[in-house]
N, C-alpha and C positions, 0 to 999 in steps of 0.2 A: 326324372323330369328332363325333358329335352331342353336344349339351349334356348329356342324361341319362347317356350313356355316360361322358362326361368326369367328371361328378360321382361316378359309381359307382367309377371308377378312383381318384379322389382320396380317397374314403372308405375304399377298401380299403388304399391306401398309408398313410393316417393310422392306421387300425386296426392294421396290421402294425407300424408304428413304435412305437405304444403297447405292443403285446404284447412286442416285443423289449426295450423299456426296462424294463417290469415284470419280465420274465424275468431280465434282467441284474441288477436290484436284488435280486431274490429269491435268485439264486445267490451274490451277494456278501454276503448276510446283513445288509444294512443298508438302512433305508428311505430315508435321505438321506445322500449323501456329504458329508463335512466340507468346509467352504469354507476354502480356504487364504487367505493374506494377499493374494495377487494377486486372488482372487475378491472379497474385501471391498473392495479398492481399485477394482475394476471396477464393483461395485455403487454405491459412493460416487460415483464419477465419473458414472455413469448418472443418479443422483438429482440431482447438482449441475448437470450440463450441461442436463438437462431443465428444472430450476427456473430456471436462468439464461435459457434460451431463452424460456420462457413469461413470466417476469417482465419480461425485456427487451422482448418483443413488446408486452405490455400497457402498459408505460411509454411506449414509442414511440407507440402508438395514442393515449395520453392527452396526447401532446405533450411528454413529459419524456425526459431521457436514459436510455438503456438501463441504465446502472449503477444508477440508483435502483430500477428494477424488480428487478434482481438482488439488491440488498440487502434489499428488502422480501420477496422470495421466500424468502431465507434465514431471515429473522425468523419468517415464517409456519411454515416447516418445522420450525424449532427450538423453537417454543413452542406449536404447535397441539396440543390434546389428542388422544390416540389415535395419535400418530405417534412414540411413544417408541422403536419399533423402529429408527428412523432416527438416533437420537442418537449412534450410533457414529461418524457422519460428523464430528461436531465434534471428537472426540478422536483421529481417525486421523492418525498422524504422517506417513504417506506423502502424504495429501491436503494436509497442512500444508506439506510440502516443495514439492509441485507449485504451491501457491498462492504461495509465496515466489519460486519460479522465475518464475512469471507476472509478479510485480511487478518482478523484475530485468529481464525482457524488455521490459516496458512502458516503464520508465525508459530502458533502452538504446535502444529504438526512437524514443522522443521525442528523445533526444540526437542520434541519427543524423540526424533530420530538421531539427535546428538546426545551428548552427556556433559555434565559439569566438568568432568575430567578432560574431555576433548577440548572444551572451550578454554579452560584455564591453562592448558598446555601451550597455547599461543597467546596468552594474556598480554605479555609484554609487547608483542608486535601489534596486537589489536589496539592497545592504548596509544602507541606511537603513530600508527596509521591514522587513527581518528584525529589525534591532536594536530599532526602535520597537515592533514587534509582540511581541517576546519580553519586553521590559521591561514593557510594559503588561499582558501576560498574567500574568506572575508577581506583579505588584503587585496587580492586581484579584483574581486567584485566591487569593493569601495573605489579602487583606482579607476575601474571602468566607468562607474557612475560619475565620478568626478570629471573624467575626460569628456564624456558625452552629454552630461547634464550639468554644465557649468553654473547654471542659475539655480540649481536645486539647493535646499538647505543642507548643511553638513550632516544633520541628523538623518535626513532622507538617504544620503549616499551611504552612510554607515549601515542604515537599516537594510538597504538593498544588498550590501555585502554580507551582512549577517543572515539574510534570508536564504542564501544559497549554500549555507554550510552543511545542512543535515542531509545525509544519505537516506533514501527511501529503500529500506531493505526488502520490501515486498517484491519489487521487480526482480532484483538479483536472486532472492530466495526461490522465486518461481522458476527462473531459468536454470539455476543450479539443480533444483529438484527434478525438473523435466529431463535434464541431461544425466541424472544419476551421479552428480558430482558433489553432493552436499556433505559427504564424509571426508573429502579431501582437505588438506591443510589450508589451501587457499579459501575454501568455503568457511572454515572455522574462524579464520582471521577476519574475513569480511563480516560475518555475522557478529562476532565480538566487537569489532570496530564500529559497526552500525549502532549497537547498543550504547557505546560510549559517545558516538556522534549525537544521538538523541539527547543525551545528558548535556553535552556542550551546547547544543542548539537551544535547549530550554533555558540554560543560563544566559546565553546571548539574548534570547527573546525577552526574558524578564528584565535584564539590565538595560538594553537599548530602548525598550518601550518605556520604562520608568524614566530614564534619562531624557528621552525625547518629549514625553508628555509633561514633565515637570519643568524641564529647561534648567535644572540645577547643574551647576558646574562642579559641585562638591562630589567627589567620587566615593567618599567614605560610605554613605548610605547604600550606594549601588554595590560596592564591594561586599558589604555585610549581607545584603540580600542574595548576591550571587553565591557567597560562601555557604549561606544557610541552605540554599537550594541544592548545592552539591552534596552537602552533608546529609540532607534528607534523602536524596536519591541513592547515594552509596549505601546508606543505612537500610533503605527499603530493599534494594537488590540483594544485599547480604542476608537480611532476615528472610526474605522470600526463599532464597536457595537453601540456607542453612536449616531453617525450620521445616521447609518442605521436604528436604532429604530425610529429616529425622521423623516427621509425623506421617507422611503420606503412605509408607508401606503398611502401617496398621490400618489406615482408612481403607485402602484397597483390599486388604484381607477381609475386612468386615463386609465390603461390597461383594466380594466373591462368595461369602457365606450366605448371601441372599438367594443364591441359586435361581436367578431369573435372567432371561435374556435382556440385554440392554444395560445391565448394571455397570459394566466396565465403561461404556460410552458415557453414561450419565455421570459416573464418578469423575471421569476425566474432564468432561465439559464443565461440571460444577467447579472443579478446581481451577480450570483455565479462566472462567468468567469471574470467579472470586478474586484471583490475583490481579486480573486486568482491572477490575473495579478498584481494588486497593491501590493500584498504581496511579489511577486518576485522582485519588484523594490528595496526593502530594504534588499534583501538577505534572506527573510523568505520563507519557503516552501509554494508552491501554495496550498498544502493540508490544511495548517492552515488557509489560506485565505478562502478556500471553506467551511471549518467548521464554521468559524466566520460568513460567509454570511448566512449559514443555521440557525445559532442561532438567527440571527436578524429576520428571517421570521417565523411567528407563524401562528396559525390557522386563525387569524383575516385577514391575507393577502389574504386568499382564500375564505373568507366568501361571498363576493358578487358573485363570480363565482359559489360557491356551491348552493347558494340560487336559482339560475336559472337553476339548474340541471346539472351543469358541475362537473367533478371530481376535487378533491382537488389537490394541488401541490404534495403531497406525493404519491397519486395514479398515477399521470401523470409521475412521475420520475421512478416508479417501473419497467416498461418494459425496460427502458434504462439501469437501474442499473443491472437488471437480465441478460442483454445481454453483457454489457461491463466489469463488475467486474470479472466474471470468466476468461476473457481473461488475466487479470493481474496475477491471481493466477496460471493459467496453464503456463504462460510464466516464472514465477519465478522458477517453477519446471523444465521447458524445458531448462533453461540456466544453470542448475546445472551439473557440470562435476564431477560425482562421481568417475571417473577413477583416478583422481589425489589423491584420498584418499587411493589408493593402496600402496602408499609409507608410511612406518611406521612413519617416522618423521613428515610427513604432517598430518597423521591421529591423532597421539598423541597430537600434538599441537592444532589441530582443535577441538578435543573433549574437551581438557582442557580449551580452550578459550570459547567454548560454555557453559561449566559448570560454568565458571566464570561469563558469561553473565546472566545465570539463577539465580545464587546465589546473584548477585548484585541487581537484581530486587525483589527477595523474601524478602530482607531486608526492602523494602520500606513499608511493612505492618505496620511497627512501626510508620509511619506518619499518619495513619488514626485516626481522632479525634472523629468521630461520633460513637455512640453506636448502637448496633443492626445490623451492617453491617458485611459482611463476609470479614475479612481482607485477608484471603488466596486468595479469588476470585480476589481481587484488585491486589495483588502481582502477581498472575498468569497472569492477564490481561495485566500487564506491561512487560511481558517477551519477546514477539516477537520483533525482529529487522527487519528492512527493508530498505527503500529508503535511509535514512540518513547514515546508515552503509555502503551501497554500494557506496555512494558519497565519504565517507572517503576512501574506498578501491581504488576507481578510482584516487583520488587525491594522495594517498600514493604512487602510481606507478610513478607519474610524479614530486612529490615534493622531493627535495634532501636536506639532512642534510650533507653537505660536498660533497663527491663524489657519494656514492651509493644512490639509491632511499630509501625513508622511509620504503617501504614495498617490501620485496622480494617475490618470488613465494610462500614460505611457509606462510608468513603473509597474502598475498592476498587470498590464498585458505582458510585460517582459517576464515577470515572475511565472505567470501561467505558461508562457512559451518555454521557459527554462524547464519546467516540469515535463511538458510534452516532449520536447526535443531530447532531453537527457533520457527520458523513458524509452523513446523510440530507438535511440542509438545504442543503448546498452545491450539488449538481447543479441543482435547480430555480432557486435564487437566481442561480447563475452563468449559467444559460441565459437567465434574465430580464434580467440585467445586460448580457450580450453583445447581446441583441436590442433593448435600449432605445436611444433616440436620445441622442447625446452632448449634454449641456446646454451 
């Protein structure tokens, strides 16, 4: 068939398709069919995945981690004039769930590629790094709030300081994984400290919220509740790891006996989601449960599957992580309203609190006990704030110390800004630190 004939046939087919579509719409008496929830989800995913791809590509071309480009792409889409039609993406509950699942899988995958032995080998440093970083953050954050918000209640100032204590391990884990540095001592210390960080943040959240909402000066009930939460958390993590190490080998051998494709991935995901769910039952973050589940699973769990030519669990998880994790980072940027920072009072306090958050974590380098590791890398890896800080922000709007809410618009905007700025500054800083020569 000649080229002119081929073009004529293609034109005829295209014209026929358009006529059929127009006729179908006319007969159904509607110009445009209503888009159902699945259609909105599909459109949102198309926008986010495309933004993540382009943003990540440009960041890599500029010598930066892909995650930074994904975050900036989200900020541009969420704030650029003329793109209001896309704002449904930020509020879509299904996209939010997919983003949360992506973070679960990221932490699970990072845990799978480590081991309990690796993590416990730096346990002392992880504990000290988390403790020093949390104490410094709450002290500097509270002092900053007291200096710039002199009229705010004492409870609000302490709440703001407590809100910036918890590290968001997701950002750091993504950068370490992208750079192939997750097996280094610095990575193990950071990941271990982030787990302790979440525990300390939950204790602070429960204690400060109860104190602020009740207005009680008696610290005894608060201390009892905090101690109970610590005991439950340590008990859960210990049981999850000890029982998991003992029981999971037999479970995965039985899964291997099924002799069907997908058995390894199904067994791994079932274990991840089960431990994540169990963590939420005691008020712990599901991310901590996913990371603990990953620590339990080692290369030996995939051995029978690999011997018969199947991919390992790490390889099976990679496509899911590559798809879902960028959804989270684009959404973080998408939900950022940079217009609120046009007010000088909001901007000044937001920047000051972000600086306090960074300084608080830089001090945690003093807790590193091992020799030959880059203390600055560990301190930078603890800088990003995320989910826990946003939980504080949400609770601060509905928790009352007397009449007004704990957080006004200025405090709420500041906490969201802290999450965005610390998230943006960490990837390039961590990449620079990992590439720098050890002094």
